[in-house]
LODOMI-865727 format. One record per residue: x, y, z of N, C-alpha, C in turn; residue in one letter. Coordinates in steps of 0.001 Angstrom, whole numbers. Example, Ala and Ser with C-alpha at 12.3 -4.5 7.8 and 13.67 -1.06 7.14 Angstrom:
<sites>
SITE     n_px     n_py     n_pz    ca_px    ca_py    ca_pz     c_px     c_py     c_pz  residu
SITE    13190    -5690     7800    12300    -4500     7800    13200    -3300     7800       a
SITE    12850    -2250     7080    13670    -1060     7140    12900       30     7870       s
</sites>
This chain:
<sites>
SITE     n_px     n_py     n_pz    ca_px    ca_py    ca_pz     c_px     c_py     c_pz  residu
SITE      852    -1196        0        0        0        0      882     1238        0       m
SITE      447     2213     -762     1142     3489     -858     1233     4138      530       e
SITE     2386     4706      827     2549     5421     2097     2926     6855     1768       n
SITE     1939     7700     1677     2129     9078     1277     2028     9974     2501       n
SITE     3076    10722     2785     3074    11599     3960     1927    12595     3920       n
SITE     1640    13130     2729      536    14092     2606     -797    13449     2969       y
SITE    -1083    12288     2387    -2342    11599     2694    -2440    11287     4184       f
SITE    -1353    10770     4730    -1345    10396     6145    -1539    11617     7041       e
SITE     -811    12690     6764     -944    13917     7560    -2376    14419     7503       a
SITE    -2920    14464     6301    -4283    14949     6117    -5284    14089     6882       l
SITE    -5199    12790     6733    -6173    11910     7385    -6039    11922     8905       l
SITE    -4823    11890     9409    -4650    11949    10866    -5252    13233    11433       y
SITE    -4907    14357    10818    -5353    15636    11379    -6837    15893    11130       l
SITE    -7377    15394    10034    -8832    15488     9839    -9546    14732    10950       l
SITE    -9010    13575    11264    -9608    12749    12314    -9612    13502    13652       r
SITE    -8520    14192    13942    -8425    14944    15192    -9436    16086    15200       v
SITE    -9531    16824    14103   -10414    18002    14119   -11887    17613    14159       i
SITE   -12261    16501    13518   -13685    16141    13560   -14120    15694    14946       v
SITE   -13189    15182    15721   -13529    14772    17086   -13310    15887    18107       y
SITE   -12767    17024    17684   -12451    18118    18608   -13673    18609    19367       a
SITE   -14824    18643    18704   -16032    19119    19379   -16805    17981    20047       d
SITE   -16231    16781    20025   -16846    15638    20694   -17849    14880    19852       g
SITE   -18096    15336    18617   -19101    14706    17755   -18530    14533    16354       v
SITE   -18660    13320    15810   -18290    13051    14413   -19590    12751    13696       f
SITE   -20153    13781    13056   -21484    13623    12471   -21430    13300    10979       d
SITE   -22609    13118    10402   -22720    12718     8998   -22147    13771     8050       e
SITE   -22362    15049     8350   -21795    16114     7505   -20281    16022     7464       e
SITE   -19680    15779     8607   -18220    15671     8659   -17738    14417     7925       e
SITE   -18449    13330     8084   -18107    12097     7376   -18180    12308     5866       s
SITE   -19248    12956     5411   -19397    13245     3982   -18305    14192     3492       n
SITE   -17936    15159     4314   -16887    16105     3938   -15545    15393     3785       a
SITE   -15256    14450     4673   -14007    13686     4550   -14019    12894     3252       i
SITE   -15140    12274     2929   -15241    11521     1669   -15031    12447      476       k
SITE   -15581    13649      560   -15422    14624     -519   -13953    15048     -650       e
SITE   -13296    15302      462   -11876    15666      432   -11063    14521     -171       i
SITE   -11368    13305      226   -10661    12145     -328   -10836    12077    -1843       c
SITE   -12038    12328    -2321   -12278    12346    -3769   -11438    13422    -4447       e
SITE   -11484    14638    -3916   -10748    15766    -4502    -9251    15488    -4511       i
SITE    -8755    14880    -3448    -7320    14620    -3303    -6887    13263    -3856       e
SITE    -7810    12547    -4477    -7521    11228    -5073    -6997    10215    -4053       n
SITE    -7612    10240    -2875    -7329     9232    -1850    -8372     8140    -2051       i
SITE    -7926     6961    -2390    -8858     5882    -2712    -9643     5429    -1484       s
SITE   -10798     4836    -1738   -11611     4277     -651   -10822     3230      121       n
SITE   -10048     2410     -603    -9259     1366       61    -8206     1975      989       d
SITE    -7556     3031      528    -6542     3699     1352    -7202     4267     2605       y
SITE    -8351     4929     2424    -9051     5519     3563    -9523     4448     4540       y
SITE   -10074     3359     4024   -10532     2266     4902    -9367     1653     5659       k
SITE    -8242     1464     4970    -7048      928     5631    -6593     1870     6744       d
SITE    -6600     3164     6454    -6223     4151     7459    -7137     4041     8683       f
SITE    -8449     3997     8445    -9406     3901     9552    -9167     2655    10391       c
SITE    -8859     1555     9740    -8555      319    10473    -7290      476    11317       d
SITE    -6291     1143    10761    -5023     1314    11476    -5139     2221    12688       r
SITE    -6089     3167    12676    -6166     4121    13792    -7225     3750    14832       v
SITE    -7880     2628    14651    -8838     2201    15683    -8097     2032    17003       k
SITE    -8617     2679    18017    -8009     2578    19339    -6844     3531    19568       g
SITE    -6493     4328    18571    -5403     5295    18722    -5982     6552    19369       v
SITE    -5300     7065    20375    -5805     8233    21092    -5700     9491    20232       s
SITE    -6470    10505    20613    -6438    11802    19927    -5024    12371    19952       e
SITE    -4364    12275    21094    -3006    12798    21221    -2046    12073    20283       k
SITE    -2152    10755    20219    -1280     9977    19331    -1538    10321    17861       e
SITE    -2817    10525    17514    -3144    10906    16138    -2579    12282    15813       m
SITE    -2705    13191    16757    -2179    14547    16556     -672    14506    16337       y
SITE       27    13796    17191     1489    13707    17087     1886    13081    15750       i
SITE     1212    11996    15374     1512    11345    14091     1219    12282    12926       a
SITE      102    13008    13006     -267    13937    11940      734    15061    11779       g
SITE     1144    15659    12889     2127    16749    12836     3469    16231    12332       i
SITE     3848    15022    12756     5092    14422    12270     5036    14254    10748       d
SITE     3910    13767    10251     3760    13577     8798     3721    14920     8064       k
SITE     3067    15921     8647     3020    17253     8023     4433    17792     7849       v
SITE     5264    17597     8844     6620    18124     8791     7473    17429     7729       q
SITE     7006    16277     7240     7703    15568     6173     7169    15937     4791       q
SITE     6187    16809     4751     5565    17236     3497     6243    18490     2953       c
SITE     6014    18741     1666     6479    19994     1071     5661    21138     1662       s
SITE     6145    22344     1508     5430    23530     2024     4037    23626     1411       r
SITE     3937    23373      116     2641    23420     -578     1675    22385       13       e
SITE     2171    21179      247     1333    20137      842      917    20503     2260       e
SITE     1838    21076     3027     1506    21496     4387      343    22482     4377       q
SITE      433    23464     3505     -639    24461     3436    -1949    23806     3015       i
SITE    -1898    22869     2065    -3123    22167     1637    -3755    21403     2798       k
SITE    -2930    20750     3610    -3470    20038     4776    -4251    21015     5647       v
SITE    -3661    22159     5928    -4304    23116     6821    -5508    23811     6183       f
SITE    -5493    23935     4873    -6672    24467     4186    -7854    23527     4408       v
SITE    -7622    22223     4250    -8720    21265     4456    -9170    21243     5910       w
SITE    -8249    21373     6844    -8629    21420     8259    -9468    22663     8543       l
SITE    -9054    23772     7987    -9781    25044     8129   -11198    24904     7590       y
SITE   -11322    24301     6411   -12644    24115     5803   -13477    23100     6593       k
SITE   -12825    22077     7115   -13539    21061     7899   -14093    21656     9180       m
SITE   -13374    22588     9780   -13818    23196    11037   -15164    23886    10870       a
SITE   -15443    24385     9673   -16688    25114     9473   -17782    24302     8788       e
SITE   -17517    23025     8484   -18466    22227     7709   -19782    21957     8444       v
SITE   -19742    21885     9760   -20983    21604    10499   -21755    22870    10865       d
SITE   -21294    24011    10333   -22026    25256    10541   -21552    26085    11719       g
SITE   -20820    25482    12619   -20267    26222    13750   -18814    25818    13945       t
SITE   -18007    26769    14327   -16606    26481    14615   -16464    26449    16131       v
SITE   -16181    25275    16652   -16058    25058    18090   -14737    25644    18588       h
SITE   -14727    26144    19802   -13531    26740    20404   -12358    25767    20364       v
SITE   -12606    24502    20623   -11524    23517    20621   -10949    23346    19206       k
SITE   -11791    23495    18179   -11299    23426    16801   -10380    24608    16505       e
SITE   -10753    25785    16975    -9927    26985    16777    -8579    26799    17468       v
SITE    -8599    26337    18699    -7350    26100    19433    -6479    25080    18712       r
SITE    -7115    23998    18266    -6390    22953    17527    -5721    23544    16288       f
SITE    -6471    24330    15518    -5917    24931    14303    -4746    25867    14617       l
SITE    -4956    26765    15553    -3905    27731    15873    -2647    27038    16413       l
SITE    -2834    26068    17285    -1694    25337    17827     -982    24560    16721       y
SITE    -1756    23954    15830    -1175    23178    14727     -405    24072    13764       s
SITE     -957    25256    13480     -241    26207    12616     1123    26519    13222       f
SITE     1122    26766    14509     2367    27108    15203     3345    25932    15164       r
SITE     2853    24717    15437     3713    23531    15432     4365    23323    14063       q
SITE     3614    23590    13012     4110    23360    11649     4767    24604    11051       a
SITE     4793    25691    11813     5366    26956    11356     4667    27455    10087       d
SITE     3347    27428    10126     2499    27881     9015     1803    29166     9446       i
SITE     1755    30124     8566     1065    31384     8842     -413    31252     8475       e
SITE    -1278    31740     9341    -2716    31688     9100    -3077    32354     7771       f
SITE    -2435    33464     7469    -2732    34193     6228    -2462    33335     4996       e
SITE    -1407    32506     5038    -1107    31612     3915    -2225    30600     3716       d
SITE    -2735    30080     4822    -3836    29117     4760    -5103    29801     4262       v
SITE    -5380    30961     4807    -6580    31700     4414    -6559    32040     2919       e
SITE    -5417    32485     2407    -5305    32811      984    -5484    31573      111       n
SITE    -4874    30476      509    -5017    29231     -261    -6451    28710     -186       a
SITE    -7099    28895      957    -8480    28419     1129    -9434    29121      165       a
SITE    -9147    30361     -157   -10004    31102    -1091    -9962    30500    -2495       m
SITE    -8892    29792    -2822    -8725    29197    -4151    -9148    27732    -4179       k
SITE    -9581    27209    -3050    -9944    25798    -2919   -11460    25668    -2906       t
SITE   -11987    24648    -3558   -13449    24492    -3608   -14065    24378    -2210       p
SITE   -15260    24934    -2089   -16022    24781     -838   -16458    23342     -708       k
SITE   -16544    22899      536   -17079    21564      786   -18596    21648      795       l
SITE   -19230    20668      173   -20693    20622      159   -21200    20295     1560       n
SITE   -22276    20917     1928   -22904    20609     3214   -24200    19875     2937       r
SITE   -24473    18885     3742   -25694    18085     3558   -26933    18928     3687       s
</sites>
């Protein structure tokens, strides 16, 4: 199976942000599927990832995600954070814990919010159910 740092970083950190507010709802699940389609992450890759992270704590996922982000190119890093930014707003409200997660993650990866915000404007909106 392909081991792509970008895919792994994206999936780990998406998983962390969707659970940040304590609820992983259908809109968020659909948004992840949509991101996977846009990013050409196959269903098999995503299912394998989900199987591998069963029982993995939020902290462990965060650490693994940040580690993988740091192995990505600058462009890939920004794309990861663009999707996280868009995911935070997919359920209609941005939870305080999601904001903290994003800001802390930006700092950990040495990414400027403005870079993410500018790239997000050029990225398709996620459909909401």
